[in-house]
C-alpha positions, 0 to 999 in steps of 0.5 A: 500499500502506498502513502499517497496516490494523487489524481492528476499531474498538472501543477496541482498534483506534480507540486503536491507530489514533489512536496510529499516525495521529499518528505519521503513518502510513498507517492503514486500520481496518475494522469489520463494525459501524457506529456507534453500536452496543453490544457485550458489556462491562463498559465500566469504565476503571480509573485507568491506562487513563485515564491513557493516555487523558490521555496522548492528549489525550482526558481532556476527550472521556472526561468529556464523555461524561456517565459520573460520574468515579469516584475512590473504590472499595468492596470488600464482603467481608460482614464488612469493607468496604474503602472508599478512593481507589486510589493515584495513578498517575505523573501524579497520576490516580486517577479511573476512568469507565464510559462505555457502549461505544455512546457511548465507541467512536465518540468514540474512532474519530472521534478516530482519524479526525481524526488522519488515519486511514481508518474503514471501517464495515460492512466484514467481514474475510474473510481475510488476503492472504499471499505467501511466507509473510508477511501483506500485507494483508486481503480484505474484504467489503462490505455490498454482497457485493463483496470488496476487497483492502486491502494493507498493510505490517503487519495488526493484529487487534483483533477480539475473543477469537474473533478471525478473523485469529488463526484464519487465521494460526495464532496458538497459544494458551497459558497457557489458564486454563479459564473459571470463571464465567458472567456477567450484567449489567442497568442500573437507574435510581433505584439510590442509589450514589455509587461503584463497589462490589464484593462478594466472596462465596462462589460469588458475585461482584457489582459495582455501578458508576455509569454514563451517564444517571443509570443504574447497571451492576449485574453478577453472576457465578456458578460456570460450573457453574450456567450452565445453571440461571442462563440459564433464568431469568436474571431470577430468578437475578439477583434471588436472587443480589442478596437474599443481598447486603442492601446491594445488595438494598436499593438495587435494590428501589426501582429500575427496570431499563432495557433487557435483561440481557446476558452469558452463559457466559465463554470460557477466559482465554489468551494468543496468539501475539502476532505473525508475519510482517506480523501482530500481535494486540491486545486480547482477540485476543491476551490474554483473561481473566475480566472479574472485574477489569475489565482489558479496557479498560485493557489494550487502551490499555496495550498499544496503546501498546506495539504503537504504539511497535513498529510505528513503529519497525519501519517506520523504515527499516533496522529489523526489524518482525518483531522489533520486534513479538516484542519487544512481545508479550513486553513485552505478557505481562510487563506482564500476567502478575501481574494475569492470575494474580491475575484467574484466582484471583478468578474461581474465587469462593472465599471469602477464606482466613483468612490473606487475611481477617486482611490484609482486616481489617488494611487496614481501619484503615490508610488508606495501605495501603488505597489501595495495595490499590485501586491493584492493581486500578486498575493504579497499583500492581503485584501483585508489589509489594503482595503482596510478603511483606515488605509483608504482613507490614508491614501486619499487624505495624502492625496488631499494634502498634496 
């Protein structure tokens, strides 16, 4: 019997597998895909996520993937554009990356294997093995159609928002927020862009970020109510949206698209019960939100750290595994709750109200507070810390005094 079997070998599953293998646990990771392969993703790793990868010793490997290091961000509200570095995290890091998943995921999986984890590709999860109400492993199906059981002391579902493990063990959803947007993105060569730029408009959101091979990721989000019209002609809808943002339209005009558009209507935001008898969920399987704040990969790494510690403690002699996994769920929810609320608010694609625009205007000439504002999305400054009424009043008072 193995210590841990993980369903899903992409950023959540492989990162957790690496952490657990380094704790000298016997880990098997299964994935129905084979690497290299791409997946639908905004693939932006915030500085807080990069700091986690640095803690794992993967900073050099991440840099070697070829996506440009990003130390500055612009948030374009139309009348006001804020540009700056985010506040540094405890380790001093301010750098983000947007590596393509078809090269990032295999790198992460390879490091998990090097640490001692077993990786089985092209292996599909069929159902959990349950004895006396407890999950004790999984049944898998090989490409040949043959089934094979893997027994483990704990099973982790890192198999995405439509998690089959979550469905089969009856993990309940809570704090469900109906999806507000649809989203499509493409890759372009020849775009003059030095750092990520976000565009906040009434009923529209767009983002552009440098990625591998000299390409630029450009994504557009519309209200979900427009999805049926957008999907009829994605290219036309995409260019119409970009045309309303002259700064972006000017840079896209001479560019050439590489590949096809990807995207669609988004799923509802939700939390799922994080664990049960012998199982736990990680990444989008347990906590899913709109991609507008680009938190998915970063959350997978940070929550993976919490889960890895819980498993290591829970599998030690004399410990209560289920109690440790429940504590992981409480910590996951507490860590993500404020950002979840902010993400849901932004996904409504409503223009900032007058008081928010007054704050944004005040930030323009306040570099220190602009860094803290950028740090909110970067994961280096707490949402509640920045938006504390006293801090907001201080920002506005400084503007009046000036």
